C-alpha positions in Angstrom: -23.6 -60.9 -40.1 -22.7 -58.2 -37.8 -20.7 -59.5 -35.3 -18.9 -57.5 -32.2 -15.5 -58.1 -30.8 -15.3 -60.3 -27.5 -15.6 -58.6 -23.9 -11.8 -57.0 -23.4 -10.4 -57.9 -19.9 -11.0 -54.3 -19.0 -14.7 -54.6 -19.5 -16.7 -54.0 -16.5 -18.1 -57.3 -14.8 -21.8 -58.1 -14.4 -22.8 -60.3 -11.9 -26.4 -62.0 -12.5 -28.2 -63.9 -9.7 -31.3 -65.4 -11.0 -32.4 -69.0 -10.4 -33.7 -69.8 -14.3 -31.1 -70.8 -16.0 -32.8 -69.7 -19.4 -32.7 -65.9 -18.3 -29.4 -66.1 -16.8 -28.0 -67.6 -20.3 -29.8 -64.8 -22.3 -28.9 -61.8 -19.9 -25.3 -63.3 -20.4 -25.2 -63.6 -24.2 -26.9 -60.0 -24.0 -24.6 -58.4 -21.9 -22.0 -60.2 -23.8 -22.8 -58.7 -26.8 -22.5 -55.2 -25.2 -19.2 -55.7 -24.2 -19.6 -56.5 -20.5 -17.9 -59.6 -19.1 -20.4 -61.5 -17.3 -20.2 -64.0 -14.5 -23.7 -65.9 -13.5 -25.1 -67.8 -10.5 -28.3 -69.3 -10.0 -28.9 -68.7 -5.8 -27.9 -65.8 -3.4 -26.0 -68.4 -1.4 -23.9 -69.1 -4.3 -23.2 -65.2 -4.7 -22.5 -64.8 -0.9 -19.9 -68.0 -0.9 -17.8 -66.0 -3.7 -15.0 -63.5 -3.5 -15.9 -60.5 -5.4 -14.3 -57.8 -7.0 -14.1 -54.3 -5.5 -15.0 -52.2 -8.8 -16.1 -52.3 -12.4 -18.6 -54.6 -11.1 -22.6 -54.4 -11.1 -24.8 -56.8 -9.7 -28.0 -57.9 -11.2 -30.1 -59.9 -8.3 -33.4 -61.2 -8.8 -35.4 -60.5 -6.3 -37.5 -63.4 -6.2 -34.8 -66.5 -5.7 -35.3 -69.4 -3.7 -33.6 -69.4 -0.3 -31.9 -66.0 0.1 -33.5 -63.4 -2.3 -31.9 -60.3 -3.8 -32.1 -57.9 -1.6 -31.5 -60.0 1.2 -28.4 -61.3 -0.5 -27.5 -57.6 -1.2 -28.0 -56.5 2.4 -25.6 -59.2 3.5 -22.7 -58.3 1.5 -23.6 -54.6 2.2 -23.1 -55.8 6.1 -19.6 -57.2 4.8 -18.8 -53.8 3.3 -19.1 -55.1 -0.2 -19.9 -51.5 -1.8 -20.6 -52.6 -5.7 -23.5 -51.0 -7.2 -27.1 -53.1 -7.8 -29.8 -53.6 -9.7 -33.1 -55.3 -8.8 -34.5 -57.4 -11.7 -38.2 -58.6 -10.7 -41.9 -58.4 -12.1 -45.0 -56.4 -10.2 -42.8 -55.6 -7.4 -45.0 -55.1 -4.4 -45.0 -51.4 -2.4 -43.0 -52.9 0.1 -40.2 -54.1 -2.2 -40.4 -51.0 -3.6 -39.5 -49.2 -0.3 -36.8 -51.7 0.3 -35.2 -51.4 -2.8 -35.3 -47.6 -2.4 -33.9 -47.7 0.8 -31.1 -50.0 0.0 -30.4 -47.4 -3.3 -31.1 -50.3 -5.6 -32.8 -49.8 -8.7 -35.4 -51.9 -9.9 -35.9 -53.2 -13.6 -38.8 -54.7 -14.1 -39.7 -58.1 -16.1 -40.0 -59.0 -18.9 -36.4 -57.3 -19.2 -35.9 -55.0 -22.1 -32.3 -55.1 -22.6 -31.9 -51.7 -23.6 -33.1 -50.7 -20.3 -31.3 -53.1 -18.7 -27.8 -52.4 -20.3 -28.6 -48.4 -19.7 -28.9 -49.2 -16.0 -26.1 -51.1 -15.7 -24.1 -48.4 -17.4 -25.5 -46.0 -15.2 -24.6 -47.8 -12.1 -21.3 -48.2 -12.9 -20.6 -44.6 -13.5 -18.6 -42.9 -10.7 
């Protein structure tokens, strides 16, 4: 069996916000295998209540969350001068969602997620 070393403290952090525990767990597992540190939250409100690092971190936000959705959570973070790179995950995004994401400078990664696509998008978002 091929094993990978666990993420190091110097590894970038990915913060996942998704209300589906199975999706959160699967994404966290896959991203940790790819060498990222991972923190995961079930709601936008939970994300907003936390202190966030100011570098080496990428947000992965589900758009369709109960309460505050991914784009709204990101807008509130930007209002607090949190400039972390972010990706929006959603299925079948409407034109209005695509426009709002583009205006916010957020790439949409569509569900169902293909981990290589998500990992590549995260690595690209973390590049200076």
